[in-house]
C-alpha positions, 0 to 999 in steps of 0.5 A, a space after each residue: 913040763 906039765 901038760 898045760 905048758 905044752 899047749 900053744 899060748 893064747 895070742 890074747 895073753 901076749 897081745 893083752 900085755 902089749 896093749 896094756 904097756 902101750 896104754 901105760 906109755 901113752 898115758 905117761 907121755 900125755 903127762 910128760 908132753 903137757 909138762 914140756 909144753 908148759 915149759 916152752 912151746 918150742 919143746 912140742 917137736 921134742 915131745 912129738 918125736 918121743 911119742 912117735 918113737 915110743 908108740 910106733 911099733 916095737 916088739 915090747 919084749 922086755 915089758 912082756 918078760 917083766 910081766 910074765 916074770 911077775 905072773 910066774 912069781 904069783 903076781 895078779 893078772 890085773 892092775 895098772 901098777 905092773 903095766 907101768 913098771 913093765 912100760 918103764 923098761 920100754 922107756 929104757 929101751 927107747 933111750 938106748 935105741 936113740 943113742 945107739 942109732 946116733 953112735 951107729 949113724 943109722 938113718 932109720 929105726 923101725 922103718 922111720 927116720 932115727 931121732 938124730 935124722 929127724 932133728 936134722 930134717 927139722 933144722 933143714 926145714 926151718 932154715 936154722 943157722 949152724 951145723 944141722 948134723 951137730 944139732 941132730 946129734 945134740 938133740 938125740 943125746 939130750 932126748 935119749 937122756 930124757 928117756 932114761 930119766 923118765 924110765 926111772 920116774 915111771 918105775 918108781 911111780 908105778 903104783 906098786 907097793 913101795 916095798 916091792 919096788 924097793 926090792 926090785 930096784 937093785 936089779 933094775 939099776 944093775 940092768 941099766 949099768 950092764 947095758 951101758 957098759 956093754 954098749 961101751 965095750 961094743 963101741 971100744 972093740 972096733 977101735 981098740 980090739 984086734 980081730 985076729 987075737 985069741 981074745 976077740 971071741 971072748 970079748 964079743 961074747 962079753 958084749 953079747 951078754 951085757 949089751 943084750 942077753 941079760 938086758 933083754 930077757 934075764 933082768 926083765 924077768 927077774 925085775 918082774 918076779 921081784 916086784 911080785 915078791 919072788 925068793 932067791 930060788 925063783 930069781 935064780 931059775 928065771 936067770 937060768 932060763 933067761 940068760 941063754 934065751 937072751 943070748 940066742 935072741 941076740 945071735 938071731 938078731 946078729 944074723 938078721 943084721 947081716 942077712 935080714 930082709 929090710 921089709 921085716 927088720 926095718 933096717 937096710 940090708 947088711 946094716 950091721 956090716 955098714 955100721 961095723 958091728 963086731 958081733 960074735 957072728 963076725 968074730 966066727 967069720 974072721 976065723 972061718 975065712 982064709 987070711 986074705 978074706 978075713 983081713 979084707 972083712 976086718 979092714 972094710 967092716 964099717 968103712 964110711 965109704 962102703 957102697 951097696 955092692 961092697 956090703 953085698 960082697 962082705 955079706 957073701 964072705 960071712 956066708 962062705 965062712 961057715 959062721 952062720 951055720 955055727 951060730 945056728 947050732 949055738 942058738 939050738 944049743 942055747 934054746 935047749 938049755 933055756 927050755 930045760 931051765 923053764 921046765 924046772 923053774 918053780 913057777 907059781 902060775 902055769 899060764 906063765 910057763 906056757 906064755 914064756 915058752 911062746 915068747 922064747 920061740 917068738 924071740 928066736 925063731 925069726 927067719 932071714 
């Protein structure tokens, strides 16, 4: 790696991208809110909910990796086009989160009520007829779908050259397919998978790759690079950097989902256990525990009647299994692979290499 890539990234480099993406989202939502209000004033609560969900927090990791993939391929630093295209990935992420929270029956997101809970509360506050939980679920499905439509709209109308957008669109579409089928496999595992069979680890690995690793880092990098005209060599190099980094990011997230501080994560302690997520961490825990303990973890994971004391007990089983240490070792191994690939990548801009290194560290060195 060159000497310039060994210098700490200037925080302004990262925060400037975040600010530009936030501005692009705010401007886009101004237009969409006006459209919804024109259709019907009854849509104002929907527009407000989506604006709050989009603009209140979020790491903006996917837009950041898209932008620095663009820069790594020689794209210019300025311009609204790349900010809009990168912001489209945040609309996709918001769509996935709205649906994910509904499927997981999560009460909160980033410390605020999840969308389905927000609309349940709206139903209650207005004294409306019918089942408020069904209303909240229906609203979340439809608003998540709306965000998915809008991500395509913002990407296609980003303001970048049509030929560049056309070159990146196949990977943009592939990314969306991968995350949806990854999510489906994640939903399938608790109901159809056998945690005791030899394929459980492989299935958990597949979910990790497609629901998170590719979608979070590899594909956003490649989309950004293709928007800037990258050739196959650079696209492959960014994949070699991004895929192991995305896997390490998700493994860190899995640890946080079991052991994370709610003040940091914005989710209740042990939320992944409450939601019954069959992560790679849990798959390793099943194999590291005595048979009776593994069976108890398997049977109680995601049980609807779990109480906080039992969640703490399941968390203790995972800790005693040795799985957290195994996952930490895997994160270290993946980081070595990722950073070696970054060092060898034929980037057009050394500043991009520096910032990508900083983003890699920020994505994976998160304490719990």
